[in-house]
N, C-alpha and C positions, 0 to 999 in steps of 0.2 A: 747356655750359649758356649759353643766351643770355638776357641780362637786357634787359627793355624799360623804358626810362625815358621819361616824358613830358616833353617840352620845355616850359619855361615859356611859350613862344610858341605852343604847340600850340593849334589852333583848338578852341573849345568847341562842343559840339553846339548847334544853334539852339534857343532856347526856344520851345516850342509856343505859348505865349500871345503872345509877341512876333510870331511868324509870323502868328497870327490877327489881332492888332491891325493889323499892317501890311497884311494882305490887305484888311481893311475900309477903312482909310484910303486905300490906293491905289485900291481899287475905287470908292469915292465920288469921288475925284479924276478917275478915268478916266471915270466915268459923267457927271460934271458937265462934262467936256470934249467930250462927244459933240455932234454937230451938232443944232441944234434942229429941223431939218426931217426928222429920222429918222422913218420910218413908225412909227405907234403900236405895232404888234405887235413890231417890231424893238427899239424903245425899251424895252418891257416885258420882253422876253427878256434884253436887256442888263442892265437893272436887277436882275432876278432873279439873274443870274449874278454881277454885279460888286458889288452892294450887299446884296441880301436874303440871299443864301447866307452871306456872311461875317458879316452882322448876326446871323443865327440861331446861328452857331457861338459868337459872343461872348455872346449873350443866354442861351445854355444852358451857359456856362462855370461849373463848380462846384468847381474846384480852386484852392488858393491860388497866388499868384505864387511863383516859386521863387528870386527874387533881388530885391534892392532896386531895381535898374534896371527890372525887369519890373513890380514893384509901383508904381513911379512912373509908368511908361507907362500902366498900367491906371488910375491915378488921373487922369492928364491926359485920357485918353479919356473917362472917366466925367464929368469936369467939362465937357468940350465937349458930350457927349451930353445931360446934364441941362439945359444952357443952351438946347438946341434943343427938348427934349421932357422935361418934368418927370417923365413916367412911363416913361422909356426903360428897357427891359429890359436893354440893354447897360450902361447906367450902374449899375444895381443889381448886375449880375453882376461888373462890374469893381471896384466898391467892395468886393464880397465877396472877390474875389481879392486885393485890396490888404490889406484887414483880416485876411484869412487869413494873410498873410505876417507882418504886424506884431504880431498878437495873440500874447501869451505862450503857449507850448506847454504842454499838460498833461504832467506827468511821470509 
């Protein structure tokens, strides 16, 4: 009989919300670093891929954060987003993810 023990140093699976937040942040940074003389069509295609697609994922996020670290990352992103756009759909969804984690669970 073989027993499997998980090591305390075993790597946890990546959190989907953290992955989505990082994709959006990294995408915005990459888009902002593109040359200004990029043809308009290429710039729009790049924007859709790097910024708009990750934005849509976050704006449609409807599940609570699964850890305190993820809830805090969602809160930080929401704060940045609301500073740039008071009606940010990402901010609303990220506050929802954060509050979903911290809100007392019904028993």
